[in-house]
Steps between C-alpha positions, in 0.01 A plus 500: 500500500466674163229729631720607792785586263266714288257643750579863404498444121185526289417255224546618144258385231636335185446823295681696771795258491504534120509880535786481752704278269435706189605819680827317575568444132324168430314652207438178308277367780131507412355299789582370849326210674518422873433140603577269791734257325673223698768424240602819322540853635509674164495438127492712186266389222353641178846589368587680822191722509319320784659470847348219709589565864438328831236695689752580777645759262184707548686629807844529348712790632665745260827306476321177399289690245827638360632144462179376339513785249863416419406135443219602266728738309799268460345154462594270334856632467599340831785741569665571834255777600205280403629203703570718805149648489339157455699369798392790725137452399517125569658563842249767610389360841133580443466294183714219647267475800189530281616207286569293811157577646327399177696174491401431860130564435512267199636211710238234566464133586618275219731753343814333367858624455577668170735375224859439609801556274751340739703196406484196727841597642381854572187368674716273715719798589199717597356222718834453676537877549150519649579218746829657606353847548206350690743324733744785552280808502152377591590225747330243278153636580385543139340220297764247397454598140270722296468505120794698360538617142689735273295740291626644172195728484577724799598852406471738796499240779788293627286247687151415618344289771152403386252421779187292463235307692502134585194277464411553869517878467844542654792686346756334278799599289426448132859573396809711525597630157834666425604708203704272271768767462592449865691188391760715322833510684482877547179455702620241753463730801161644403371148418560389859350824635193450281446141613535600868258788436237269351552240775428777753165540319445125548563537873265799526226315312528178700544666840287814471278444197644817349628595154676813382767709669314579822642524854496125568693430178750778573562357845570154356720649226718675756523184710629291207735765367340643187410857415138578605402645162383393156792343314383630164701811591819305434687518172600166348691384197253398230542268205488648153145559381369198310771262623424174681516484882835402648552131580776583749491324838662699782757325717397645839192621687647822639352450847 
């Protein structure tokens, strides 16, 4: 998927990326690293002089390089221009798909769901929402329940269906994880869309053995009424940096 999106773009080396960013005004940068990281797409270290980037950015187009340079210049001031650039970088389809592919490859038998920040009431709500969506949109054909959790660590993603292998070599759903900020009242609509989106990945995995946003997933997504695209493109209300996740429990499922 990523290769198809970038088939006409050549890879830049780390020194070449550094040169591109410095020519765009990021003069304090002294080094750039490119690594396949499953958890973080970029970070600035060494007092802002080292830019650690996901290797997908080796093929960044000019507009993404512009945003990366702005981030490097303005961090850590966290102003409006900085936040807008960071959001565009996080939503770049190529890096979103690259992160998903790495997560998929890392899935293996015995892998367990990650830490959940949901309250018991929120977990009960998510389980009830899953059952209702399964009944109304999927005709009850999905597993009765899969592990569901809220993650306070998600930054660029709104949700994730993690596949794995069962003891007999078959496919299984390790978990569906949702961004904890989706429990905010302003995100009620996108929360339902995200859960339906991830449940379509469950259907594609169980029925076709597929992961990602390929043709079989897109067909299922259209059938159940969700947009056949990566939901990380959506803009959501986010809690204030450093604050605890919301304990709010929605009153409806939005299906």
